[in-house]
N, C-alpha and C positions, 0 to 999 in steps of 0.2 A: 504493500499499500504506500502510495507517495505521502511524504511528510507535508503537512500543511506549512505553508510559508509563515515566517515569524518576523514581525517588524523589529528593527533594531532600537526603536524608541523605548526609553525607560518605562513610560507608562504602559505600553503594549506588552512589554516583556514582564512587567510586574502583574499585569492582568492575566497573562498565560500562566504564570506561576500560581497566582491565587486560585484560578479556575481549576487547575490541575489538583491542587491541594484540596479544594472544596469537593471535587469530583471523587477523590479518594475516601471521602467521609461517607459516601453512599454504600448501600449493600450491593452485591454482585450484579443483580439484573439492571438496575437503573444506572449503575456505574458504567457497565459495558456500553449501554446506549449513549452515554455522555461522552465517553472516550471516542466512540465512533464519530460524534459530532465535532470533537476536537480535531481528529484525524482528518475529517473531511474539509477542514478550513474554517470552522466557525470560531471567531475570535474570543478571547477571554472576556472582553466587554460584553458581547452578545450572550455568552454563556451565563453571565451573572443573572440575567432575567430568569434563566431556568433554575438557578441553583438557590436563590432566595437569600435574604440578608443574614439569617442565622448561621448558615454554613459559611458565607463569605466572611462574616466577622471571625469565626474560628480559624479560617484559612489566613486572615490578616494577622491573628495572634501567632499562628505557627510560623509564618514567614518572618515575623520580627524576632522570634525565638531563634530561628535558624541563623538569621544574620548576626545575632549576638554570639552564637556558637561557632561561626565561620563554617557553616554547613551549606553547601551549594543546594539549590532547588532546581531540579532539571525536569520540566514538564515533557510530556510525550511529543509535543510539537517542536521541542528544541533540537538543534543540530548536534547537541551533545548527547542526546538520548541514543542508546545503542540500536543500530538498524536491526540487527538480528532479533532483539527482544521486542521490538515494535510489531514484528510479524507473527508472534505467537498468539494463540487465544487468550484473551483476558490479560493484556499486558498492563502493568501498573501505570496509572495515569500520571504518576510522579515518581521520581527518584530523589533521594536525599543522598549526597555524596560528600565525603571528606577526602580530599586529595590535594597535594601541592603542585600537581602537574595539570596543565591544560589538556594534555593528551592522555587522560585516564581511560578513555573508552577504547577497548579492543576494536580496531576497525579491519585488520587483515585476517588474523587467525588467532582464536582463543579456544582453549581446550579446558573442560572441567576435570579436575582430579579429586575424586571423593572416595569415601570409605568409612568404615565403622569408627566410632568413638573408642570403642574398647579394642583397638588395634594391638597386635603384638609389636614388640620392639623391632622385629625383623621387617615387618610390613611397613612401619613408619620409616625406617631407614631407606627401604626401597621407594616409597612414595616421595621422600625428600630428593633421593638420587635422580629418579626418572623426571621429577618435575624440574630439577635443575638442568637436566640435559634437554628437556623439551623447551624450557624458557631460554636456554642458551642459543637455541636455533631462531630466536626472535618471536616465539609464540607467547601469548599471555596465558597464565594459569588462573583459572577462576575456581574458587572453593568457598566454604562456608564458615571458616575460622573456628570450627569446632575443635574439641580435643581429638587426639588420635590422627588419623590420615589427613584431615583438613589442615591442621596446623603444620603437619610435616610438609605437606605440599607447598603451602605459602612460604615456609622457611627455605625450601629447596629453590623456589623461584627467585627469592631475594638473593640466595647465595650464587646465583648465576650472573649476577651483575658485574663480577670481576672481569669476565671475558665473554659477555653476551654479545651475539651478533648485532651489528648496527640495526637498530629498529626504533620506530617511534611508538612501538606498542608498549603499554604498561607491563611490567613483569609479572604482576599479579593483582587480582581483584577479589576482595572478600565481600560476600553478600551476607548480611545479617538478618536476623528474624526480630529485630527490635529497633527502637530509636538510636540514633548514633550519639545520643548524650551519654550512653553507657556502653560497656563492652562486656559481652557474655561469651564465654566464661571469663571472669575477672583476671585469671592467670594469664589470659592472652592479651591484656592491655599493652604490654611492651611490644608484642608481635604486631598488633594493629598499628602502633605508632611507627614501627619499622617499615610496614607496608606503605604507609603515607609518605614517610621520609624518602623512600627509595623510588618514588614516582608512580606507585600503584594507588589504589583507592579502596576505601571501604564504603559500601553501598547498601541502601535499604529502602523499601517501599514505605516504611513506617516513620511517622513523624516523631520527633524528639519527645521523650516522655512515655512512649509506647513500651511496655514491658514485653518480654519474650513469653509467649503462650504456645501451647503444643501445636495448634493448627498453624501458627506462624511460620514454624520450621518446614512444614509441608508446603506452604505457599512459597517460601524462600527457595525451596528446591527447584521450583519452576523457573525461577529467575536464573539461577546457576545454569541450568540446562539451556535456558532461552538465550543466554548471552554467548553460548559456546557453539562451536561447529561440531564438537565431539564431546562425549563424556567418557572418562577413564576411570573405571572402578578397580581399585587396588585390593581392598579386603572388605568383604561384606557378607554378613551372615544372612540367613534366610528372612529375618525381620528387620534388617538394617534400613534406616532411612535413606541411605545412599542408593539403594535400589529404586526408591521413588524417583530420585533424581534421573537415574539411567532410563527409567520408563517414560518420564517426561521427555528426555532426550529422543527416545525412539518415536514417541507420538509426534514430536516436532520434526521428525525427519533427519535428526542428527546421527552421526555415527556413534556407536557404542563399542567400547573396548573393555575387556575384562582380563585381568592378570591370570595367566594360567599357572596356578599354584600346583606343585607337586607335593603328594602326600595328603594326609587328611587333617583338616582343621575346620571345625564348625564355622569358624569366622570367615572362611571362604565358600561356604556352602551356597550362599545366595548367588554369588558370582558364578559358581559352576552351573547353577540352573540357568543363569542368563546365557552362558555359552551353549548349553544344550537347546535353548530357544533361538539361537542364531546370532548372538553377539559375537564380535571378532575377538579372538583370544590373542594375547601377546605376551612376550616374556622380556622385552626390553623396548627402549624408547625408539630405537631405529625403525621397528615394525610400525609404530604409530606414526612418526614423522614421514615415513615412505608413503603413507596413504595420502600425504598432501604435497608430495614432490619435494620434500625436505630430507636432510640428512644431519645426523648428529655433527655438532661443531667441534673442532679440536680444542681441547681445554688448555688453558695456559699452563705452562710448566710449573708443577708443584701445587697447583690450586687446590687439589684434593688432599694436601698435607696440611694438617692443622694442629695447633697446640690442643692438648687434650681438654683443657677448661674451655677454649673457644668452641670446640667440637660439641661439648656437652651443652653449652649454653645455647649454641646455634640451633640444636635439635631438641632442646628441652629434655635432655637424657640425664640419668643418674650414673654414678660409677658402676653399679650392678647391671644397668642396661648396656654399658660399654663392654662389660664382660661377656654378656650374651651375644653382642655383635661380634666380638672376637672369636668366640666358640663357633659361631656360624659362618665365620670367614668372610664377614662383610667389611670389617675393618682390621687393620694390621697395626699393632703397637710399634712405634719407632723409638730409637734413642732420643733423649732430650724431652721426654714427656710430650711426644707428639704421636699422632695417628695418621694413617693413610686410608682413605676410603678406597676399598677394592671394587672390582666389578661384581655385580649382583647376578 
């Protein structure tokens, strides 16, 4: 669907933002109708007649709060709104964004990397490594900032910045299920700040002050899939929410990749079922990148060798976790309290 033209005047821009915020306050059926009006070119000022003064005042209060918190308000009619997301059923009428970069929107290629919160240490290490390799090729990594695989994927993407292919794409985008005035889980506040500092973004369809509710996470998953050309599932049990993201991806016509795990682990059972249902299996980043005509980039000399403290901090691991990775031959301990990340 063609994006409606937006005037550069401040008044019209503010009207578009206010209209989008007000539309987001409606329940799904009328909201979808109003979003269609916005996409067809009806201006914010004209929409005000449909929205009523009560919701418009709420929108004004929200916009003022966003300005105070340095949160960008991106209506669906804006050139900053992700093109892919605009094409899915029931796209959010507005996105709230925190980023230091004007180029926070993935325009060329973005892949979602997702998996269970209760991931194994080995799966988290693999998610971080493969996300680093994919991001190094100039691809944006989209995930949900949750514990487990999501956090590992974001950290891997940030770790790619040392020798990432020249790209205007953001390294990673985190989609949240609550307002951007808080971070959930709280332990990922430093990670969220890293994402913003490194030119990525944290994004939500929920206004500041909105708490994380169970159904928000399911709705959040459609945005993760909607912003991405493909969904990469690292580790997912049969009831993992990441399978919902993959199913959204399949419904949207996106590619779905599932890590081909050897051996039995219930945390991989949901992914195994998806492979049986036709998802593409993979064992490394090269297979995924090849689907898009890309190849892994040569890493800078020594970039995978880190001080142990830096390695543990980057991947939110404990010394006990490091021992598990050594036993699994994923990392190698080096002289001078350093480690080398080995091929997975």
